[in-house]
N, C-alpha and C positions, 0 to 999 in steps of 0.2 A: 101089247107091250108098248108099241110105238104110240098108241093113243094115250096111254097113261103118262108117258114121258111128255107128250105134248101138253096134256092137261096141267101137269106140274109146272111146266115152263110158263104156261099162261098165268097160273096163279102167282108165280114168283114175279112176273112182269107187273101184274096189277098191284101187288104189295109194294114193289119198288116205286111205282108211280105215286101211290098214296103217300108213302114216306117222303118222297121228293116234294109233293105238293104241300104237305104239312110243314116241312122244313122251310119252304119258301114263304108260306103264310107266317110262320113264327119269326122269320127274319124280318119280314115287312113290319110286323107289330113291334118288334124290338127296336127297329129304327125309328118308328113313329112315336115310341114311348118317350116322354120327357126325361131328361137326365136328372139325377139327384140334385145337381146344382141348380137347374132351372126350377125344380119344385121348391127349393129352399129360398129362392129369391122372388123373381117377378111373378111366377105362376101363382103363388099363394096370396099375393097382395090383391085387394079388391081393385077393380078397374078404375083407373084415374088417380089412385093414391100415389103411385110412383111419381107421376108428373107434379102433383101438388107438393109432395115432399121436396122435390128438387128446386122449387122456387121459394120455399119458406126461408125467412131470415133466421129463424131459430134453429138450433141444432136438433136434428130429428133422428130417433132410433126406434126401429120396430123389432119387437121380440116375439118369438114363437112360444109354444107351450113348454118347451124345454129350456127357456131362457137364452136360447141362442139368438144372435143378431141376424135378422133376416135382411134388414136394410138399415144403412146408416149414412147420414150426410157427411160431406168432407169436414164441415165445421165440428161435428161430433168427434171425429178423429183428432182434429186440431186441438180441441179442449181436453183431450185425453180421456174421454168418456168410454171409448171402445178400445179394447186391446185384446188381440188374439181371438177375435170373433165373439167376445163376451163383453157385457156391460161391466165396466171396472169400478163403478161407484156403488158400494154396498147399500147405502140408504135408498138410492134410486131403484136398485134391484128389488129390495124389499117392498117398495111402493108398487112396483110392477106386479109382483106376486099377489099382493093384496087386491089390486084392481082386477087381476085375472080371476081371482076367487069370487069376489062379490060384485064386480061390474061397476063399482063406483069410481068417479073421477077424483083424483087427488092432486094437490098442489102444495109445494113446500119450497122455502128458500134455504139454501145451503151455502156454507163457506168451504171450499175445497182447496187443497194444497195445489199450488200452481206447478204444473208439470215442467221439470227441467230447471226449476229455480232453486238455488241454494240459499236464498235469503228468507225463506219461510213466508213468502207473499201469498195472500189468500185470493182465491178466485170466487167472487160472489155470483151465484146463479139462482135462477128460479126454475124449478122443475115441475112439469105438469104431466100426469099419466092418465090415459084414457083407453078404454077397450076399443079395438079395431076389428070388427067382425066377431066371430065366435071363438077364434083361436089365437088371435094376435093382440098385442098391447103396443100402443104408441106412446113414446116418451118425447116431449118437447122441452128443450132446455134453453133458457134465455140468459145471456151473459149480462149481469148487472154491475160488473166491476167499475166501469167507467161512470155509470150513472151515480153510483155511490160516492165515487171520488169527487165528482162535480158537486154533489149535495154537501159533502164535507167541506169543500172549498167555500161554498156559499155560506154555510153556517159560520165558518171561521171568519169570513169577510164581514158578515153582519156583526159578529161579536167584536171584531177589531175596530170597526167603524164606531160602534157604540162606545167602546172604551176610549178611543182617540178623541171623540167629540166631547165626552164627559170631562176629560182632564181640563181643557181650556175653559169650558163653560163653568165648571165648578170653581176654577181659580178666579174667573171674572166675578162670580157671585160673592166670593169671600172678599175680594179686593174692593168691590163696591161697598160692602158693609164697613170695611176698614176706613174707606174714604169718608163715609158718613160719620163714623165715630171720631175721626180726626179732623172734623170740619174747622176746628179752631186752631189747628196746627198746619200752617201753610207748607212747611217743609215735608211733613208726613204725607200730606195730600199730593204734593208733587212726586214723591217717591212712589206712592201707591198708584198714581195715575200712569207713571212710566211703566210699572209692571202690568197694568191693565192693557196698555198699548201693545206690549210684547205678546200677551196672551191673545189679544184680538187679532194680531198679525198672524199668529200661529193658527188660529181658528180659520182665518181667511184663506191661508195657504192650503190647509187641509181640505176645505170645501172646494177650492179651485182645482186641486189635484184629483179629487173625487169626480168632479165634472169632466176634467181632461181624460181620466181613465174611462169614464162612461162613454165619452165622445169617440175615443179611438177604438173602443170595442164595437160600437154601433155603426160608425161611419165606414163606408167602403172607400178606401183611399184611391181605388181605381176610377171612381166616379168623377172626381175632379182632379185627376192626375195631370201633371205637366212637367216639362223639364225644369229642374230646380238647380240653381247655381250653388255649388258647394262653397265657393268663396263667400257668398252672401249668408249662407247658413252659419259658417264659422264666425263671420263678423257679428252676426246677430247674437250668437251664443256668448261671445266675448263681451259684448256690450251689456248683456243681461247680468253678468257677474262682475262687471268692472268695479262697482262701488265696494262690494264685499272684498274683492281682491286688493283694492287700494287700501282699505282699512287695515288689512293684514300684511300689507307690503308684499303681496304676491304678484310676481310679474307673469303675464300671459303672453305667450308667443305662438305664432302660427307659421307653418311651413309646409313643405311638400309640393306636389304638382299644383299648378293653377289651371283655371278655366275648365274644371271638371263639372259634369252635370249628372244628377241622379233623377230617376223617374218616380214621381209620387205626389203626395199631398204636401204642399209647402208648409202648411200649419203644423201638421203632425211631425214632419221631419225636423222643423225648427224646435218643437217642444222636446223631442227626443235628444237632439244634440245639446240643447240648452240644459237639460237635466244632467247630462254627463259632465259638462263643464262646471255646472253649479256644484255638483257633488265633489268634483276634484278640488275646487276652491275651498269648500266648507270643511273637507277632511284633510287639508294640508296645513302644516305648521306655518307660522309667519316667516316672511323673508325667504320663501322657496319659489319654485317656478312650476307653472302649468303649461303644457304644450299641446297644440292641436295640429295634426299633420294629416294630409290627404294624399292618396295615390291611386293609380289604376292597377288592378291585378287581373291576370287572365284566369278564367274559370270555364268549365264545361257549360255550354249553352249561352255564353256571352260574358263580356268583361264585367267586373265588379269594381265599385268605388269603395275604398277602405278609408274610413276616417277614424283616427286613433287619438284618444285623449289621455295624456300621460301626466301623472302628478308625482311629487316627491313626499307623499304623505305617509300615514301610519301603516299602510298595506292591509291586506286581508288574509286571514288564516285559511288553510285548505278547507276546513270544515265549513267555514262561513261562505266560501266561494260557491259552494253547491246550493246555497239558499238565498243569495243576495238579490235575486230577481223575483223572489216571492213578495206578494203584497204585504206591506207593513213589517217586513223583516228588517231588523237593524243590527248591524254588526256591534255597535256600541250605543245602546239605548240612551245612556246619560249624555253622550256627546250629541246624539241626534236631537235631544230635547234642547240642548244648548244652542244648536245651530238652527233649530226650527224645522228639522227634517220630519217628514211624515211617513217615510217608508214606502211611498208609492212611486217615487221617481223612476227607479230602475224597472219596476213592473210596467210602467208606461213605455219605457225605452224598448223593452223586450217585445211588447205587443206591437208597437209601431214597426219594428224591424221585421217581425214575422209577417205582418199584414202587407208589407211592401216586397215580400219575397226575399228578404235578407236575414241577417242574424246579428246578434251582439255577443261578444265573448270578452273574457277578462283574463289578464295575466297580472299576477301580483305576488309580491314577497313581503312578508312582515318586516316593517322597519325600512323598506326601500322604495315603497310607492306602488302604484298600480297603473295599468294601461287598459282602458276600455276601448274596444274596437267595434265600430259599427260598419257592417258590410252591406251594401245595397246595389241593386242592378244599375248599371250605367244607362242614362237616357239614350234611346235610339238603338239599344241592343236587345234587351229582353224586358218586357213589361209585365210578365206574369210568370213567376218561377218559384220553385221551392227554395227553402233556405240553402245557402251555399253548401256544396258537398264537402266531404271530409278531406278532399284533395286540396282545398283552399288553405294557404298558409295560416297557421293558428298561433296567435301570440302567446298561448300557454307555453309553446316551445320556441317561438321565434318572436321575441319582443322587439320587432324591427323599429317601431316608432320611437321607443324610448331614447336610444342613442342618437337618432336623427334630430330630435327636437331638444333634448336636454343634454348639452355637452358636459 
């Protein structure tokens, strides 16, 4: 009896030991087994793919056989391609399924609705899908929006230049024929010759401003930068428009702080301020006043020099204020033709301001005049900076120069 009890106890001990050993081994295997999350991310990617995807400039998305997102770059989320762990763009998802089925590489350009935009703006992208191993599909998306915008600007620029050059050259051709036909009429010859001179001047101005625009775009103002006297810039700008102002009986006055200096290319800065003053004179009625005032203002990163040009002209409507710095845009095309304007002056001003780390703004009311304000870093403070921050006083809400210059 005792022997039987002992045998049963021994058998029970062996069973307990086996069960304990099996439980221990099972626990070890369970701990070593990769989690579901790790299987769904890095573990299923071929070696090195994760590193390559992290340095790509394109937006990258890796899909598994169930169309779930295994890996996605931050750019893919920023473009709104991935939402809730799924690819949110149906055409791209269909491409991925087709590529998974036949293994062929596919590429397409798409226009997508811009995420978070209420203005219906399109996002132009190029999507390329390729198989990645036997189970995965790789989607690379390139944002083409900016490239398309630049190409559209280039096309518009070429078209506008062609049109602007065609107008005076065509007029010169017709006027030369008229002169030949009126060779026996001295009065007519004199009249046609005067018109030819006007058109030749317009053509010369257009070519010169095209050269100026090309120069300010290609030249780095920091290469030949120097402290530039604001007083000298103002005096040069006034002298440039003195004859036109005298003809229209427009008085030009300067004021504000003296002995200020900005940092940059003297030639480019003189061209920018000269364009602002010239526009003020050209678009002002006779017997009015144009004022130029300069002052120093505090700004994060260093003081700015603010040069404001104020006129008592026709003013600019709100819809036109949004576009006046575009190339060849004119508020009043008929008036521009009468004054010889090319529509490039303000585009040059904007580019010069931006390349010098500053900005140009406009305050205007129809029938009451306009104030264009050029803000530039002061010499000796900051030589390389972004455009002034929004904390800088804006003449859209604070037309400070107008009452100071034009009593």
